[in-house]
C-alpha positions in Angstrom: 0.2 0.0 0.0 2.7 2.5 1.0 4.9 1.5 -2.1 1.7 2.0 -4.3 0.9 5.6 -2.6 4.8 6.5 -3.4 4.4 5.4 -6.9 1.2 7.3 -7.4 2.9 10.4 -5.7 6.0 10.3 -7.9 3.7 10.0 -11.2 1.6 13.0 -10.0 4.6 15.2 -9.2 6.2 14.3 -12.7 2.6 15.0 -14.4 2.6 18.4 -12.4 6.0 19.3 -13.4 5.4 18.5 -17.0 2.3 20.9 -17.0 4.5 23.8 -15.6 7.4 22.9 -17.7 5.2 23.1 -21.0 3.8 26.4 -20.2 7.0 27.8 -19.3 8.7 26.6 -22.4 5.9 27.8 -24.8 6.2 31.2 -23.1 9.9 31.3 -23.8 9.2 30.0 -27.4 7.0 32.9 -28.1 9.3 35.5 -26.7 12.3 34.2 -28.7 10.0 34.1 -31.7 9.1 37.7 -31.1 12.7 38.8 -30.8 13.6 37.1 -34.2 16.7 35.6 -33.5 18.5 34.2 -36.4 18.6 30.4 -36.9 21.4 28.5 -35.2 22.2 26.3 -38.3 19.3 24.3 -39.5 17.6 24.9 -36.0 15.3 27.8 -35.1 16.3 29.4 -32.0 12.8 29.6 -30.7 12.1 25.9 -31.4 15.0 25.0 -28.8 12.9 25.4 -25.6 10.2 23.2 -27.2 12.6 20.2 -27.7 13.1 19.8 -24.1 9.4 19.3 -23.6 9.2 17.2 -26.6 11.9 14.9 -25.7 11.7 15.1 -21.8 7.8 14.8 -21.7 6.7 13.6 -25.0 8.5 10.1 -24.8 7.2 9.0 -21.6 3.7 10.0 -22.6 4.0 8.1 -25.6 5.3 5.1 -23.6 2.2 5.4 -21.3 -0.2 5.4 -24.2 1.6 2.4 -25.8 1.0 0.3 -22.6 -2.8 1.4 -22.8 -3.0 0.2 -26.1 -1.5 -3.3 -25.0 -4.0 -3.4 -22.7 -6.7 -2.6 -25.3 -7.6 0.7 -23.6 -8.3 2.7 -26.8 -9.3 6.2 -25.7 -9.0 9.7 -27.4 -5.4 10.0 -26.6 -4.2 7.5 -29.3 -5.0 9.9 -31.9 -3.2 12.7 -29.7 -0.1 10.1 -29.8 -0.2 9.7 -33.4 -0.7 13.5 -33.9 2.3 14.2 -31.5 4.7 12.1 -33.8 3.1 13.6 -36.8 3.5 17.1 -35.6 7.2 16.6 -34.6 8.0 14.9 -38.1 6.3 17.9 -39.8 8.5 20.0 -37.7 5.3 21.5 -35.7 6.9 21.8 -32.4 4.5 24.1 -30.9 1.6 22.1 -31.8 3.2 19.0 -30.4 4.2 20.9 -27.1 0.5 21.9 -26.8 -0.5 18.3 -27.4 1.8 17.2 -24.6 0.4 20.0 -22.1 -3.2 18.8 -22.7 -2.1 15.0 -22.1 -0.2 15.7 -19.0 -2.8 18.3 -17.5 -5.5 15.3 -18.2 -3.5 12.8 -16.6 -3.0 15.2 -13.6 -6.8 15.4 -13.0 -7.1 11.5 -13.4 -4.4 10.8 -11.1 -6.0 13.2 -8.6 -9.2 11.2 -8.9 -7.6 8.0 -8.7 -5.9 9.0 -5.3 -8.8 10.2 -3.5 -9.9 6.9 -2.2 -6.5 6.2 -0.7 -6.5 9.5 1.1 -9.9 8.6 2.6 -8.5 5.2 4.2 -5.4 7.3 5.3 -7.6 9.8 7.0 -9.7 7.0 8.9 -6.6 5.3 9.8 -4.7 8.3 10.9 -7.6 9.2 13.2 -7.1 6.3 15.4 -4.2 6.0 18.2 -1.7 3.3 17.9 -1.2 2.7 21.7 -3.8 2.7 24.7 -3.3 3.3 28.5 -3.9 0.0 30.2 -4.9 0.2 34.1 -3.5 -2.5 36.1 -4.4 -1.7 39.7 -3.3 2.0 40.2 -0.7 1.8 37.6 -1.0 2.9 34.1 1.1 1.3 31.4 1.1 2.2 27.6 0.5 -0.8 25.3 0.2 -1.3 21.5 -3.5 -1.4 20.4 -3.2 -4.7 19.1 -2.3 -6.1 22.7 -5.7 -5.0 24.2 -7.8 -8.0 25.4 -11.5 -8.3 26.0 -11.9 -7.2 29.8 -8.9 -4.6 30.1 -9.5 -1.5 31.8 -8.3 1.2 29.4 -7.9 4.7 30.5 -9.1 7.4 27.9 -7.5 10.8 28.9 -9.1 14.3 28.2 -9.4 15.1 24.6 -8.0 11.5 23.5 -9.4 9.5 20.9 -11.1 6.1 22.3 -9.3 3.2 21.0 -11.8 0.5 21.7 -15.7 -0.3 22.0 -16.7 -0.7 25.8 -18.4 0.5 28.9 -17.4 3.2 31.1 -16.3 1.7 34.5 -15.1 5.0 36.3 -15.6 8.7 35.5 -18.2 11.0 34.2 -18.2 13.3 31.4 -18.8 13.5 27.7 -17.6 12.4 24.5 -18.1 13.8 21.0 -19.5 10.8 18.6 -20.0 12.9 15.7 -17.3 11.1 13.6 -20.1 8.2 13.3 -23.4 10.0 13.1 -22.6 13.1 11.5 -24.4 15.1 14.2 -22.4 17.5 16.6 -23.6 16.1 19.9 -21.7 15.9 23.0 -23.0 12.4 24.7 -22.9 12.4 28.3 -20.9 9.5 29.9 -21.0 7.7 33.3 -20.7 4.3 34.7 -22.7 1.7 32.6 -22.9 3.7 29.6 -21.5 2.5 26.3 -18.6 4.2 24.1 -17.5 3.6 20.7 -14.0 3.5 19.2 -13.3 6.7 17.4 -15.1 8.9 19.8 -13.1 12.0 21.2 -13.3 12.2 25.1 -14.2 15.5 26.6 -12.6 17.3 29.9 -12.5 14.5 32.4 -10.8 11.1 32.5 -12.8 7.9 31.7 -11.9 4.5 32.7 -13.5 1.9 29.8 -13.9 -1.6 30.0 -13.0 -3.3 26.5 -16.0 -5.4 25.4 -14.4 -6.3 21.9 -10.8 -6.4 20.5 -9.8 -3.4 18.4 -10.1 -5.4 15.3 -13.7 -6.0 15.8 -14.6 -2.6 16.9 -17.0 -0.5 15.1 -14.4 1.8 13.9 -12.3 -0.9 12.5 -15.2 -2.2 10.6 -15.9 0.9 8.9 -12.3 0.9 7.8 -12.8 -2.8 6.5 -15.8 -1.8 4.5 -14.2 1.4 3.0 -11.3 -0.8 1.9 -13.5 -3.3 0.5 -15.8 -0.8 -1.4 -12.8 0.8 -3.1 -11.4 -2.3 -4.2 -14.5 -3.4 -5.9 -15.4 0.1 -7.2 -16.3 -0.4 -11.0 -14.3 1.6 -13.6 -16.3 4.0 -15.7 -15.4 5.5 -18.9 -14.9 9.3 -19.2 -17.0 11.3 -21.6 -13.8 12.1 -23.8 -13.0 8.3 -24.0 -16.5 7.4 -25.1 -16.4 10.1 -27.7 -12.8 9.2 -28.8 -14.0 5.4 -29.1 -16.0 6.8 -32.0 -13.6 9.5 -33.5 -10.5 7.5 -33.4 -11.3 4.8 -36.0 -13.3 7.2 -38.2 -10.1 9.3 -38.2 -7.6 6.5 -38.8 -10.0 5.1 -41.6 -10.2 8.3 -43.3 -6.5 9.2 -43.0 -5.6 5.7 -44.4 -8.2 5.6 -47.2 -6.3 8.9 -48.5 -3.2 7.7 -48.4 -4.1 4.3 -49.9 -6.1 6.0 -52.7 -3.4 8.7 -53.6 -0.1 7.0 -52.5 0.9 10.3 -50.8 1.7 9.9 -47.2 1.4 13.7 -47.0 -2.3 13.3 -47.0 -2.3 10.7 -44.3 -0.4 13.7 -42.3 -2.7 16.3 -43.1 -5.8 14.2 -42.2 -4.0 13.1 -38.9 -3.1 16.8 -37.8 -6.8 18.0 -38.5 -8.1 15.0 -36.5 -6.2 15.7 -33.5 -8.7 15.4 -30.7 -8.1 18.6 -29.3 -11.9 19.5 -28.5 -11.9 16.2 -26.6 -8.7 16.9 -24.7 -9.0 20.7 -24.0 -12.8 21.9 -24.4 -14.1 18.9 -22.0 -11.5 19.9 -19.2 -12.0 23.4 -19.5 -16.0 23.1 -19.4 -15.4 21.1 -16.2 -13.1 23.6 -14.5 -15.6 26.3 -15.3 -18.2 24.3 -13.8 -16.3 23.9 -10.8 -15.7 27.4 -10.4 -19.4 28.3 -10.9 -20.2 25.4 -8.2 -17.6 27.0 -5.7 -19.6 30.3 -5.8 -22.9 28.5 -5.0 -21.2 26.7 -2.0 -20.9 23.4 -3.7 -17.4 21.9 -3.8 -16.7 19.3 -6.9 -13.8 17.5 -5.5 -13.7 14.7 -8.1 -14.4 16.3 -11.7 -15.6 13.1 -12.9 -18.7 13.6 -11.0 -20.0 16.3 -13.2 -19.9 13.9 -16.3 -21.3 11.0 -14.4 -24.2 12.8 -12.7 -26.3 13.2 -15.7 -26.2 9.6 -16.6 -27.4 8.6 -12.9 -30.7 7.0 -13.0 -31.0 5.9 -9.5 -30.9 8.1 -6.5 -30.4 7.0 -2.8 -30.7 9.0 0.2 -29.7 8.7 3.9 -32.4 9.9 6.3 -31.1 11.7 9.4 -29.7 15.0 8.6 -30.0 14.6 4.6 -33.7 14.5 4.1 -34.6 15.6 7.6 -33.1 18.0 9.8 -31.4 15.2 12.0 -32.9 16.6 15.1 -35.8 14.5 16.4 -38.3 16.9 18.5 -40.6 15.7 21.1 -44.1 16.2 19.7 -46.3 14.5 22.7 -46.2 13.3 26.0 -48.6 10.7 27.4 -48.5 10.1 31.5 -49.9 7.3 33.7 -52.9 8.5 36.1 -51.4 10.6 38.8 -48.3 11.7 37.1 -47.5 14.9 35.4 -45.9 15.3 32.1 -43.2 17.6 33.7 -42.2 15.1 36.3 -41.9 12.2 33.9 -40.1 14.5 31.2 -37.6 15.4 34.1 -36.7 11.8 35.1 -36.4 10.7 31.6 -34.3 13.7 30.6 -32.1 13.2 33.7 -31.3 9.7 32.4 -31.3 10.5 28.7 -28.4 12.8 29.2 -26.1 9.9 29.7 -27.4 8.4 26.3 -26.0 8.3 22.9 -29.2 7.4 21.4 -30.5 10.1 18.9 -33.7 10.7 20.8 -31.7 11.9 23.9 -31.4 15.3 22.4 -35.0 15.7 21.8 -35.6 14.7 25.5 -32.9 17.2 26.6 -34.1 20.1 24.4 -37.8 19.6 25.8 -36.4 19.6 29.2 -34.7 22.9 28.5 -37.5 24.7 27.0 -39.8 23.6 30.1 -36.9 24.9 32.2 -36.5 21.7 34.1 -33.5 21.0 36.1 -31.7 17.8 35.3 -31.2 15.3 38.3 -28.0 13.1 39.0 -28.3 9.7 37.8 -26.1 6.5 38.7 -26.1 2.7 38.2 -26.5 3.6 34.5 -26.8 0.6 32.0 -27.8 0.6 28.5 -28.2 -3.0 27.0 -29.5 -3.7 23.5 -33.0 -5.0 23.6 -33.5 -3.6 27.2 -33.1 0.3 27.0 -31.7 2.4 29.3 -32.0 2.1 33.0 -30.7 4.2 36.0 -31.3 5.2 39.5 -32.7 8.9 40.3 -33.4 9.9 43.9 -33.7 6.2 44.8 -36.2 5.5 42.1 -35.4 2.9 39.4 -36.0 4.6 35.9 -36.1 2.5 32.7 -36.6 4.2 29.1 -37.4 1.2 26.8 -39.9 0.4 23.9 -43.6 -0.7 23.8 -42.6 -4.3 22.9 -40.5 -4.7 25.8 -43.2 -3.1 28.1 -46.0 -5.5 26.9 -43.8 -8.5 27.3 -43.0 -7.8 30.8 -46.1 -6.1 32.1 -49.1 -6.9 29.8 -51.3 -5.4 32.2 -49.9 -1.9 31.2 -51.3 -2.3 27.6 -54.6 -0.7 28.4 -52.4 2.5 29.6 -50.6 2.9 26.4 -51.6 5.6 23.8 -52.3 4.5 20.2 -49.2 3.6 18.1 -48.6 6.2 15.9 -45.9 6.9 13.2 -42.6 8.1 14.1 -40.5 7.3 17.2 -41.8 6.3 20.8 -40.1 5.8 24.0 -41.7 4.2 27.3 -40.8 5.4 30.4 -41.3 3.2 33.5 -40.6 4.1 37.0 -39.9 1.4 39.7 -41.1 -1.4 37.1 -44.5 0.4 36.5 -45.6 2.4 33.5 -45.2 6.2 33.9 -45.3 7.4 30.4 -45.1 7.7 26.4 -43.1 10.0 24.7 -43.4 10.3 20.9 -41.0 12.1 18.5 -40.5 13.0 15.0 -37.3 14.0 13.2 -38.7 17.0 11.1 -38.4 16.8 7.2 -36.6 19.5 5.3 -39.3 21.9 4.1 -38.1 21.4 0.4 -37.8 17.8 0.9 -41.2 16.7 -0.7 -41.1 19.1 -3.5 -37.2 18.0 -4.6 -38.2 14.2 -4.4 -41.4 14.7 -6.5 -39.5 16.5 -9.2 -36.7 13.9 -9.4 -38.3 11.8 -11.9 -39.8 14.2 -14.4 -37.4 16.9 -14.6 -33.9 14.8 -14.1 -35.0 11.2 -15.5 -34.5 9.3 -12.3 -36.2 5.9 -12.5 -35.9 4.8 -8.9 -35.5 6.6 -5.6 -34.8 4.8 -2.5 -34.4 5.8 1.0 -31.8 3.8 3.0 -31.4 4.6 7.0 -30.2 3.2 9.9 -33.2 4.2 11.9 -36.2 2.3 13.0 -39.0 1.1 10.6 -41.8 3.2 11.8 -39.7 6.5 11.7 -38.4 5.7 8.2 -41.8 4.6 6.7 -43.2 7.8 8.2 -40.9 9.9 6.4 -41.3 7.8 3.2 -44.8 8.6 3.2 -44.4 12.0 3.6 -42.0 12.6 0.9 -43.5 10.0 -1.5 -40.5 7.6 -1.5 -42.1 3.9 -1.9 -38.7 2.1 -1.7 -37.5 2.2 1.7 -34.7 0.2 3.7 -34.5 0.7 7.6 -32.2 -0.5 10.4 -29.5 -0.6 8.0 -25.9 -0.9 9.1 -22.8 0.5 6.7 -22.2 -2.8 5.5 -26.0 -3.3 4.5 -25.9 0.1 2.9 -22.9 -1.0 0.9 -24.5 -4.0 -0.2 -27.6 -2.3 -1.5 -25.2 0.2 -3.1 -23.5 -2.4 -5.0 -26.6 -4.1 -6.2 -27.8 -0.7 -7.4 -24.5 0.3 -9.1 -24.7 -2.9 -10.9 -28.2 -2.1 -12.4 -27.7 1.7 -13.4 -25.5 4.6 -12.4 -26.4 5.5 -9.1 -26.5 9.0 -7.0 -25.9 8.5 -3.1 -26.5 11.6 -0.8 -25.4 11.2 2.7 -23.9 13.0 5.6 -22.3 10.6 8.1 -19.1 8.5 8.4 -21.4 5.5 8.3 -22.4 6.5 4.9 -18.6 6.9 3.7 -18.6 3.4 2.3 -21.7 3.8 0.2 -20.5 7.4 -1.0 -17.5 5.8 -2.2 -18.9 2.8 -4.1 -21.7 5.1 -5.8 -21.4 6.4 -9.2 -21.7 9.8 -8.0 -21.6 10.6 -4.1 -22.5 13.6 -2.6 -21.8 14.6 1.2 -24.4 16.8 2.6 -22.9 19.4 4.9 -19.4 19.7 6.3 -19.3 18.2 9.8 -17.6 15.1 8.9 -14.2 15.3 7.1 -14.2 11.5 6.3 -17.5 11.9 4.6 -16.3 14.6 2.6 -13.0 12.7 1.7 -15.2 9.8 0.4 -17.8 11.9 -1.6 -17.2 13.3 -5.1 -19.0 16.3 -4.3 -19.5 18.4 -1.0 -22.8 20.5 -0.7 -21.6 23.0 2.3 -25.1 24.5 3.0 -27.8 21.8 4.2 -30.6 22.5 1.9 -31.7 20.0 -1.0 -31.9 23.2 -3.3 -28.1 23.0 -3.6 -28.2 19.3 -4.6 -30.9 20.5 -7.2 -28.3 23.3 -8.2 -25.8 20.5 -8.6 -27.8 18.4 -10.9 -28.7 21.2 -12.8 -25.1 22.4 -13.2 -24.1 18.8 -14.3 -26.4 18.8 -17.2 -25.4 22.1 -18.3 -21.9 21.3 -18.0 -22.4 18.0 -19.9 -24.3 19.9 -22.6 -21.7 22.4 -23.3 -18.9 20.0 -23.0 -20.7 17.9 -25.7 -21.4 20.9 -27.8 -17.8 21.9 -27.8 -16.5 18.4 -28.2 -19.0 17.0 -30.9 -19.1 20.4 -32.6 -15.3 20.5 -32.9 -15.3 16.8 -34.1 -17.6 17.6 -36.9 -15.7 20.6 -38.1 -12.7 18.3 -37.8 -14.4 15.7 -40.0 -15.3 18.2 -42.6 -11.6 19.5 -42.7 -10.4 15.9 -42.8 -12.3 15.5 -46.0 -10.8 18.5 -47.5 -7.3 17.4 -46.4 -7.9 13.8 -47.6 -8.8 15.5 -51.0 -5.5 17.3 -51.2 -7.1 21.0 -50.5 -5.3 21.2 -47.1 -1.7 21.0 -46.5 -0.3 19.8 -43.0 0.7 23.3 -41.9 -2.7 24.7 -43.1 -4.3 21.8 -41.5 -2.5 22.6 -38.3 -4.0 26.2 -38.4 -7.3 25.1 -39.2 -7.3 22.6 -36.1 -6.0 25.8 -33.9 -9.1 27.7 -35.3 -11.5 24.8 -34.4 -9.9 24.5 -31.0 -10.5 28.1 -30.3 -14.2 27.9 -31.1 -14.5 24.8 -28.9 -12.6 26.4 -26.1 -14.6 29.8 -26.2 -17.8 27.8 -25.9 -16.4 25.8 -23.0 -15.8 29.1 -21.1 -19.4 30.0 -21.1 -19.8 28.8 -17.5 -17.0 30.9 -16.4 -19.2 34.0 -16.9 -22.2 32.5 -15.3 -23.3 33.9 -11.9 -26.0 31.4 -10.7 -27.6 28.2 -11.7 -31.4 28.2 -12.0 -33.4 25.4 -10.9 -36.9 24.1 -11.5 -37.4 24.1 -7.6 -36.9 27.8 -7.2 -40.0 30.1 -7.1 
């Protein structure tokens, strides 16, 4: 892995160096040409700087293209390679240097996109510590992460990253678990509460009992899934390569026929010079760069330029729920209490216990308690086991927050006291093993969500829209009904999300929009991954596009921008190729010499480039959602 990263780095540095060297030598060439120095023997002085580029950069580029041909990877750069050789043989050294510049700059962009996934994995790996503080009696000893055993007492110092999944044994404080949820919540911790590897400790020291080996921790599993998703990510052809696959054989056939019918190799060269696919190599990258610039002004960061080319081809859209289609902040909507108990009393008990929970509804409890100006009470003997809910002792009373199914199983007689089961999320509160109340929550959908989802099919040709969430069935179904999404998947882990994504990508190009680290594997595997918001660096690295403002209007702007950029790129490339084909016909007939062909091709290039620059002067993308 390290060796591969070094090779990629060396390749990228060479390509970037070649880009700057080509530009510098072209400037020197033009300066010497203006100065009109006399020739040095048979060599023009102004051509000498270009020889350095052709010799130092052209040969390695030709070697790389030759290796691609051996692997049967036939793209637009094959014609560029032939044109480069032809231009050199025709003493068209400036044209040859320009072709080298275009090839090297294109490879630089490709290398950047290729190295993105490696940077994601590196960022994930670098986040975790390599050592841990093992507590043996009253003594602390640093050990390697791989030496931790289940049951070990691990000390997590203030502001350190927790290295294990476990349960707090000593200490009270908070931990930042936003790396996993995407939500900026500080989760209270006390003896009995669970902690996750990768969480950042707050101001106080905590002693955590290891419940899993580091290799089996949640964070480690996410890294494993990320690695797997990158290894199995399908290779998709670029727009230029798709057009080149059509243009290259046509050009070669035209040039070959001209040579064969006339016996004049000069006509072959004339056709080939005009056929140089500069609209493919220049206009498309310029269009993309212009779109990237416009997107940045709209608060949309295009990290992978290929995303702009792929997005218009997407026919399936998959959305995460919390923080993407919703605001990610469940709100308490209704409180039901048992006879003799007041809503504020039950809310105070529940909120005092929930302050130690990592459950998403905990913030809804705390927000409601703050709004009601209720003081939080101290809790102890806290336990949060899967399937049993959250329990603790407050003022000598046993308080338990669980779900309806558990209550009915243990206390069937309480069924008559329960309110009707509605959509959304529900928590049941019990005090001293008796039903005390029920709390109903809803995660508020984004106000633009319904109109955004409705217009995806007619306006953007999406055939399928999926909602994939780690949340419970009732809340996911509730949101799906509100937004008009009929294909829903609930209680999905990152591994399950990845399986769904792999199946969908195999069927059709797929857009995925998510906002948490648990979405990172799916973002990496998607045809186009869009990170919604900027809370998670890992998610942003995994995605091809980052929408900085949390509004679906920006996602719609991105889709419209991708359509517009693809339209302009096709106009420039196809228009340039059509003009080139016309010129190739005249060259094959003997009306255009190689030198005139080079000048003609430059004119075609300029037209294609001017059209490609249209996005640079745009101010704002209009969408069909804006009123």
